[in-house]
Structures are given as C-alpha cells and as structure tokens.
C-alpha positions as CSV (number, residue, x, y, z in Angstrom):
1,X,25.8,129.6,81.7
2,X,26.2,130.3,78.4
3,X,28.4,133.0,76.2
4,X,25.1,134.9,75.3
5,X,24.7,135.3,79.5
6,X,28.2,136.2,80.2
7,X,28.2,139.2,77.5
8,X,25.0,140.7,78.9
9,X,26.4,140.6,82.4
10,X,29.7,142.3,80.8
11,X,28.1,145.0,79.1
12,X,25.7,146.2,81.6
13,X,28.6,145.8,84.7
14,X,30.3,147.9,81.7
15,X,27.5,150.7,80.9
16,X,25.8,150.2,84.2
17,X,22.5,150.0,82.0
18,X,20.4,147.1,80.7
19,X,19.3,150.2,77.7
20,X,23.2,150.8,77.6
21,X,24.2,146.9,76.7
22,X,21.6,146.2,75.2
23,X,22.6,149.5,71.9
24,X,26.2,147.6,72.7
25,X,25.2,143.9,72.3
26,X,23.0,145.3,69.0
27,X,20.0,143.5,71.1
28,X,16.5,144.9,72.7
29,X,16.4,145.7,76.1
30,X,13.9,143.1,77.3
31,X,16.6,140.5,75.8
32,X,19.4,141.4,77.7
33,X,16.9,141.1,80.7
34,X,16.3,137.9,80.4
35,X,19.6,136.4,79.5
36,X,20.4,138.6,82.9
37,X,17.3,136.4,84.8
38,X,18.8,133.7,83.4
39,X,22.6,133.7,83.9
40,X,21.4,134.8,88.1
41,X,19.4,131.2,88.5
42,X,22.4,129.7,86.9
43,X,25.0,131.6,89.7
44,X,21.6,131.1,92.2
45,X,22.6,133.8,93.6
46,X,20.8,137.8,93.0
47,X,23.3,140.2,90.4
48,X,21.6,143.7,90.2
49,X,19.5,145.5,92.8
50,X,17.5,148.9,91.1
51,X,18.8,152.2,92.4
52,X,17.3,155.0,90.8
53,X,17.0,154.8,86.6
54,X,19.8,152.2,86.4
55,X,21.5,149.2,89.0
56,X,23.1,148.7,91.2
57,X,25.7,145.6,90.7
58,X,25.9,143.2,94.3
59,X,29.2,142.2,95.8
60,X,28.6,139.1,94.1
61,X,27.5,140.3,90.9
62,X,31.4,142.4,91.9
63,X,33.3,139.1,92.4
64,X,32.2,137.0,89.4
65,X,32.6,140.6,87.0
66,X,37.0,140.3,87.8
67,X,36.5,137.0,86.4
68,X,33.8,137.6,83.2
69,X,36.7,140.7,82.6
70,X,39.2,138.3,82.2
71,X,37.7,136.0,79.9
72,X,36.5,139.0,77.7
73,X,39.8,140.6,77.8
74,X,41.5,136.8,76.9
75,X,38.7,136.7,73.9
76,X,39.6,140.4,73.0
77,X,43.3,139.4,72.6
78,X,42.5,135.8,70.4
79,X,40.7,138.0,68.2
80,X,43.0,140.6,67.8
81,X,45.5,137.8,67.0
82,X,43.3,136.4,64.3
83,X,43.5,140.1,62.7
84,X,47.1,140.1,62.9
85,X,47.5,136.4,61.5
86,X,45.3,137.9,58.7
87,X,47.4,140.4,58.0
88,X,50.3,138.6,58.2
89,X,51.8,140.7,60.5
90,X,52.1,137.2,63.1
91,X,54.1,134.6,62.9
92,X,57.5,132.5,62.9
93,X,59.5,132.2,59.0
94,X,62.8,131.2,59.0
95,X,65.5,132.1,55.6
96,X,68.5,130.8,54.7
97,X,70.9,132.4,52.4
98,X,74.2,132.5,51.0
99,X,76.4,134.5,52.5
100,X,76.4,137.1,49.6
101,X,72.6,138.0,50.3
102,X,72.7,137.2,54.0
103,X,75.6,138.9,55.2
104,X,74.0,142.8,54.2
105,X,71.9,143.2,51.6
106,X,68.5,140.9,52.7
107,X,69.2,143.2,56.4
108,X,68.7,146.3,54.5
109,X,65.9,145.3,52.0
110,X,64.3,143.2,54.7
111,X,64.2,145.7,57.2
112,X,61.9,148.3,55.8
113,X,59.0,144.5,55.6
114,X,60.0,144.0,59.2
115,X,59.7,147.0,61.0
116,X,56.1,146.7,59.8
117,X,55.4,143.5,61.2
118,X,56.2,144.0,65.6
119,X,54.3,140.7,66.3
120,X,56.6,138.3,63.5
121,X,59.7,136.7,64.7
122,X,61.8,136.3,61.4
123,X,64.9,134.5,61.3
124,X,67.9,134.8,58.9
125,X,70.4,132.1,58.5
126,X,73.6,132.2,56.1
127,X,74.3,129.4,54.6
128,X,76.3,128.1,51.5
129,X,73.3,127.0,48.9
130,X,74.3,123.2,49.8
131,X,73.5,123.4,53.3
132,X,70.2,125.9,52.4
133,X,69.0,122.7,50.0
134,X,69.1,120.8,52.8
135,X,67.5,122.4,55.3
136,X,64.5,123.2,53.0
137,X,64.2,119.6,51.9
138,X,64.8,118.8,56.1
139,X,62.0,121.2,56.7
140,X,64.0,123.6,59.4
141,X,63.4,126.4,57.5
142,X,60.7,128.1,55.5
143,X,62.6,130.4,52.6
144,X,66.1,129.0,51.3
145,X,67.4,131.4,48.4
146,X,70.3,129.6,46.7
147,X,72.1,130.0,43.6
148,X,72.6,126.1,42.8
149,X,69.6,124.3,41.1
150,X,67.5,121.9,43.4
151,X,65.4,118.9,42.3
152,X,63.4,117.3,45.2
153,X,60.2,115.6,45.5
154,X,59.0,118.1,48.9
155,X,61.2,121.4,47.2
156,X,59.1,123.7,45.2
157,X,62.1,125.8,42.9
158,X,61.6,128.9,41.2
159,X,64.3,131.1,40.0
160,X,63.8,134.5,40.8
161,X,66.5,136.7,40.0
162,X,69.8,136.2,36.9
163,X,72.2,139.0,37.7
164,X,75.9,139.0,36.4
165,X,78.6,139.4,38.3
166,X,80.7,142.9,38.4
167,X,84.0,144.3,38.4
168,X,85.0,145.5,42.2
169,X,87.2,149.0,42.0
170,X,88.6,151.2,44.3
171,X,87.4,154.9,43.5
172,X,90.6,155.8,42.5
173,X,91.8,153.3,40.5
174,X,92.7,154.0,37.0
175,X,90.4,151.2,35.5
176,X,87.6,152.6,37.2
177,X,87.2,155.7,34.8
178,X,86.4,152.6,32.7
179,X,82.6,152.1,32.1
180,X,83.4,148.2,31.5
181,X,86.0,146.2,32.2
182,X,87.2,142.9,30.3
183,X,88.7,140.4,31.7
184,X,92.2,141.0,30.1
185,X,92.2,145.0,32.0
186,X,92.1,142.3,35.3
187,X,95.8,141.1,34.1
188,X,98.7,141.0,36.7
189,X,96.1,142.9,38.5
190,X,96.2,141.8,42.4
191,X,93.1,139.8,43.3
192,X,90.9,139.1,46.2
193,X,89.5,135.7,45.4
194,X,87.0,134.0,47.5
195,X,87.6,130.9,48.9
196,X,87.8,127.6,47.0
197,X,84.7,126.5,48.5
198,X,82.7,129.5,46.8
199,X,80.2,128.8,43.9
200,X,80.7,131.2,41.8
201,X,84.8,131.1,41.6
202,X,84.5,127.9,39.4
203,X,82.4,130.6,37.0
204,X,85.5,133.4,37.5
205,X,88.4,131.2,36.5
206,X,86.6,129.9,33.7
207,X,86.3,133.3,32.5
208,X,89.8,134.0,32.7
209,X,90.8,130.8,31.4
210,X,88.6,131.4,28.6
211,X,90.2,135.0,27.9
212,X,93.7,133.3,28.0
213,X,94.5,135.5,31.4
214,X,96.5,134.1,35.4
215,X,94.6,135.5,37.6
216,X,97.0,137.2,40.2
217,X,95.8,136.4,43.4
218,X,97.0,138.1,46.3
219,X,94.0,137.7,49.2
220,X,92.1,134.9,50.0
221,X,88.5,136.0,51.5
222,X,85.6,133.8,52.8
223,X,83.0,136.7,51.7
224,X,82.2,138.6,49.2
225,X,81.4,141.7,51.9
226,X,85.3,141.1,53.2
227,X,86.5,140.8,49.4
228,X,84.9,144.7,49.1
229,X,85.9,145.7,52.3
230,X,89.6,145.0,51.2
231,X,89.1,147.0,47.7
232,X,87.7,149.6,49.6
233,X,91.3,150.2,51.3
234,X,93.5,149.7,48.0
235,X,94.3,145.9,48.6
236,X,93.1,145.0,44.2
237,X,90.3,144.5,42.4
238,X,87.0,141.7,43.1
239,X,84.2,140.3,41.2
240,X,81.4,139.8,43.2
241,X,78.0,139.9,42.9
242,X,77.0,143.5,42.4
243,X,74.2,143.3,45.4
244,X,77.8,143.3,48.3
245,X,79.4,146.1,49.8
246,X,76.8,148.6,50.3
247,X,78.6,149.9,53.1
248,X,81.5,151.1,50.9
249,X,79.7,153.2,48.1
250,X,82.0,156.2,48.7
251,X,85.0,153.6,48.2
252,X,84.5,151.3,45.6
253,X,82.9,151.3,42.2
254,X,81.5,148.7,40.8
255,X,81.9,148.3,36.7
256,X,79.9,145.9,34.0
257,X,82.3,142.8,33.4
258,X,83.0,141.1,30.0
259,X,82.4,138.3,28.9
260,X,79.7,138.3,31.5
261,X,79.5,135.8,34.4
262,X,75.6,135.6,35.0
263,X,74.4,133.5,38.0
264,X,70.7,132.1,39.3
265,X,69.2,132.7,42.4
266,X,66.3,129.7,43.2
267,X,63.5,130.8,45.7
268,X,63.2,127.3,47.3
269,X,60.3,126.1,49.6
270,X,58.6,123.0,51.4
271,X,56.2,121.8,49.4
272,X,55.2,119.0,52.4
273,X,53.2,121.9,54.3
274,X,51.1,124.8,53.5
275,X,53.2,128.0,53.9
276,X,52.4,130.1,56.9
277,X,50.5,133.8,55.7
278,X,53.3,135.6,57.2
279,X,55.7,133.1,54.8
280,X,53.6,134.3,51.3
281,X,53.9,137.8,52.2
282,X,57.6,137.5,53.1
283,X,58.4,135.5,49.7
284,X,56.8,138.2,47.8
285,X,58.5,141.1,50.0
286,X,61.6,139.1,48.3
287,X,61.2,138.7,44.8
288,X,60.4,142.6,44.8
289,X,64.1,142.9,47.1
290,X,66.5,141.1,44.4
291,X,63.8,142.4,41.0
292,X,66.6,145.0,40.6
293,X,69.0,143.0,39.8
294,X,66.9,140.6,37.3
295,X,68.7,140.4,34.7
296,X,65.6,139.0,33.0
297,X,63.5,141.7,32.8
298,X,62.6,143.3,30.0
299,X,65.0,146.3,29.0
300,X,66.7,146.2,32.8
301,X,69.5,148.2,33.7
302,X,71.5,147.2,37.0
303,X,70.9,150.3,39.2
304,X,74.5,149.9,39.5
305,X,75.6,150.9,36.5
306,X,73.1,154.0,36.3
307,X,75.3,157.2,36.9
308,X,72.5,159.0,39.1
309,X,71.6,156.1,41.0
310,X,73.8,154.8,44.5
311,X,73.4,150.9,45.0
312,X,73.3,151.7,49.2
313,X,69.9,153.5,48.9
314,X,68.0,151.0,47.0
315,X,64.6,150.6,48.4
316,X,63.5,147.5,46.5
C-alpha cells in the first residue's frame, strides 16, 4: 500500500470513474486501473464492481473511503498551513516596546496588518526599555523596541527612527497659536511630567536647565498617554513623543519644540536563531509604521506639524 494507490482510490471514489480519476490525477486510465488492482491486492478484497459504464464501490471500499478521506483532508490542511507560512500569514510573533509606543500607537499602526493575518497570533507587551533589552537577550520575545542602545553578542540592533519630542498644549491655550514653542515659553506653565524612571525625563530636564528655566511640575504621571489626557482637559502642558495622544486630536495641539529633544528608537532581535517569516514581515511593517516620524529621512516633515494632517488619521 502506497500513497499513489491511495490517491487513485480516493479520486475514483470521488469521481465514480477511472477515466475521470485519471484526468484529476494527471495520469492515464490504465495507470489508474493498475494502481486500483494493486491496492485491492494489498487489501485482500474487491473494491469496485462494474455497473454499466461506471464503477460501484463495494461495502468494504466504502468502509475504507471514510478513513482515506480523513487522511487526505489532513494533507490538505498541511498544504494550506504550508501556504500560509510561506505567505507569512501564520505563526506567532511577540513584540515588547516602551509604553509610549505600545499603549496606543502600535495598536493603531499594526491593526491593518494583523486584520489581514487571521492565523497569526500576536503578543504585544508594554515594558520599559531596559526590560525590553533583557527580554530580547533572553530570547523571550521576537522583536523589541527600545529608546536605549544595546550591545549584546546575541542581539542584533539597528536604529529605525529618530524622533523629536513635541510640546503638547490644550487647543485653547494662549501658546497654541505659535508654530514653534521655545523652552522659555514654558516658564511658570503648569507642567505634566513623566515619572522619574522614564528614559525621556532626563533629556527634558536638561533642556530646561540649559535655558535656565525652572520647570513647574504640577502633576506626575506614569505614561505619555496619561499626560495627554491631562493636557486635553486643561490641567497643564507637557512634552511628549509626537505619536502619542491619538485619541485627543481635537483637544490638544502638538508644536515643534526648541531646543530640539531627539531620541532614537532601536529595533532589537535575537540573532541566535533565524526569525520566522511572520516576524520578518512584521518587522517590515513596524519600519513603515514609524517612518512618518523618522527625522533621518531626507526632507522629513513630521505629520503632526502639517496644517492639513491629523495625526489620528495616519496610515503608515
């Protein structure tokens, strides 16, 4: 008993004809008949009786047919799975990123990709940059995004975005009419600050110190998205990445900040094993998702500064 005999039997049961079975398998009618005879000899009983111009399966053949059908259904599922893997539509991919990216923007940016991959299991973790680097080095995640550089023999690292922090203001704030906000403009303004362990806080505080401006911290929050919520409700102003606060596009404005406070986003991947095809495709999509904010690109103009663009409608 071999797979070609089973294919001939399965095709003949489906079509009811040796000729049509040969057409389905791409072989001649005599070749199908030879395979059926060999299969019957192996089984030890007759499989078909001739009835007019066609064949009628015996009771024994019908008993075999159900099991053979299940076998071929299984091979079809394997073929569909292989096709999905080849097209990067199946698999498991895990990503860890700082809260500024993971809380809202990545969900917004990656949703179109994931909507088209129903068989892809995706996990997104919100972690601090130091923790992201640990997870990648330990091979516990497939893709890490970090604002801290990381040098490790088992990790590949590349900068995929350099963005400038922006000043976040309530829509009706007196400073909202300015296209560029200078640190001096924020003197005595109630400030919504991030927690002391946030990687961007040191850079923000340094910008105030360099200009001799005392930052008036009024509220401390754990997330940039939370800061945007307070700003949207008129509690103060803040400095945040340009891709946060998508849900408040009608309540807040983003303005270019001087002096510029820039930060890099590093893409980290384990290099001790080849990435899955699904992970490779997701990496490409992540690059496209952050591209609108990458200041390294020639002629870059952040979408949040364009008068005709709403950040909430970005489609990377």
